[in-house]
C-alpha positions, -999 to 999 in steps of 0.1 A, spaced: 0 0 0 15 34 -10 14 60 16 19 97 4 21 123 32 48 145 14 55 177 34 86 188 15 80 214 -12 76 201 -48 106 202 -72 89 231 -90 84 252 -58 119 244 -46 134 255 -80 114 288 -79 125 296 -44 162 289 -54 159 311 -85 141 339 -65 170 337 -39 196 341 -66 178 371 -81 176 386 -47 213 383 -42 219 401 -75 195 428 -65 213 434 -33 247 435 -51 233 462 -73 221 482 -43 251 480 -20 280 467 -41 302 437 -34 301 403 -50 280 372 -47 295 343 -30 289 311 -50 282 278 -33 260 265 -4 277 281 26 260 306 48 275 337 33 258 350 2 276 383 -4 310 399 5 315 437 3 347 455 -5 358 456 31 355 418 35 322 418 54 301 387 48 263 389 45 236 363 46 206 373 24 171 361 32 137 366 14 104 349 12 78 338 38 98 309 53 135 305 54 153 271 55 181 281 80 198 248 75 193 212 64 223 193 79 231 156 76 238 133 105 275 137 99 274 174 98 253 177 130 277 153 148 306 176 140 291 210 150 299 228 182 265 237 195 239 221 171 252 187 182 226 187 210 202 176 182 222 144 175 201 123 200 171 133 180 187 118 149 197 87 169 160 81 176 157 67 141 170 35 128 199 38 104 183 19 77 157 40 57 140 11 40 132 -5 75 118 28 86 97 32 55 83 -3 56 72 0 92 58 35 86 37 21 58 25 -8 80 15 16 108 -4 42 86 -20 15 64 -34 -2 95 -48 31 108 -63 40 74 -80 6 72 -92 11 108 -106 46 99 -126 31 69 -141 4 91 -148 23 123 -149 61 114 -129 90 125 -141 92 162 -133 56 170 -100 59 152 -89 89 173 -98 69 204 -75 41 193 -48 44 220 -10 43 211 -6 16 237 -31 -7 219 -16 2 186 18 -8 199 5 -43 209 -11 -47 174 19 -37 154 46 -53 176 81 -43 168 80 -13 145 109 11 139 85 39 128 67 38 161 99 34 180 114 64 163 85 86 173 86 74 209 124 78 211 122 113 196 96 123 222 121 114 249 151 132 233 134 165 225 129 176 262 167 175 267 172 198 237 146 222 252 163 221 286 197 231 270 181 259 249 165 274 280 200 286 289 202 320 271 240 318 267 237 284 250 207 296 229 229 325 216 256 301 205 231 277 190 214 303 170 248 318 160 259 286 146 226 279 129 221 313 113 256 326 109 278 294 111 296 309 141 321 334 127 315 330 90 288 356 86 285 390 103 254 405 89 218 395 79 200 412 50 162 406 50 140 415 20 106 425 36 78 410 16 60 397 47 59 424 74 57 459 61 56 444 26 76 473 11 103 450 -4 130 470 14 162 453 22 169 456 60 204 450 73 212 439 108 244 429 125 249 393 139 251 408 174 218 427 172 200 397 156 212 373 183 206 397 212 170 403 200 161 367 194 176 354 226 158 381 246 125 375 230 122 337 223 119 306 243 120 269 233 89 246 235 80 211 227 55 205 199 22 189 208 9 156 195 -6 157 161 -43 151 155 -41 130 123 -64 99 127 -43 79 101 -10 84 119 8 76 152 4 108 171 28 117 199 42 150 213 79 161 210 84 155 173 97 191 168 116 216 188 98 250 186 111 285 191 84 310 201 78 344 213 52 362 234 26 383 215 11 415 229 -21 397 238 -2 372 260 -4 343 235 26 327 219 36 324 183 62 301 166 91 318 150 111 286 142 107 249 139 134 223 141 126 188 130 141 155 117 135 150 80 126 115 70 106 120 37 133 107 13 163 84 14 187 112 4 176 134 33 168 107 59 180 115 94 188 151 85 179 182 107 158 209 91 156 243 108 130 267 94 122 303 105 94 326 96 103 359 80 74 380 92 80 371 129 118 377 127 112 412 111 85 419 137 109 412 166 138 431 149 118 461 139 91 464 166 108 450 198 139 472 192 126 508 197 161 520 206 177 506 175 189 534 153 185 532 115 200 548 84 187 548 49 216 537 27 196 543 -5 160 542 -17 156 505 -9 181 497 17 180 505 55 208 496 80 200 492 116 220 494 149 256 483 146 252 474 109 253 512 102 290 512 107 294 493 74 280 522 54 
């Protein structure tokens, strides 16, 4: 039985995002000078003084997609390695057991309806399925994620963790964000690494994702590490999601880290009233300590 729950963007969407990103890099070079850095590293542009910038655009950014080996060799992101270790090394075993689990629940749904399917407990499903690497992975991940949350509650560690994720430690010094999501004026906003990290670490806290509510799946909490901030009304909003990617053999047991542009811009622009700004040209604004570059 074929199970298709694809979450990753289609090839066409991914290609468009990539092309849009390249065009944005060219636009920024035309606005502030410098040269585009080719390749897949964090830095996208280097100016005449040797400053390296990371350029972001669009609604959702993929901050990173790192393999098991790369995560294992990082300084601070390696706290995510136990999340990867929650999954069996052999992708085909995982895929086969995933298919068994979801196929059983889909058949149960057809026979008994949505309400009874939602009432089918994980404990009973465990007994029915027996040894199942898909179920084991979800249960193991639910145990590993709280340790990640505990470490990220330390603001000093969170600073280093985000510094490695967003800027690759010392590689990149500045972040350029094209605003198509917050003020939606398509301006290019430039922030220093220090100002970005200070703002994010002050405003955000880690949280564990809740169990899903998909009747056809094995639902358990702790499948993602969330980073969120407090809204003015007292509620919380996710600004980033960190998860294990398992949807293809080539990306199996990789860590994907996504951030939302609108929320990042909101925190940087609205929660930093004392941050000075300077218009570099018609479509470029530098903030805080980034002004010194211009």
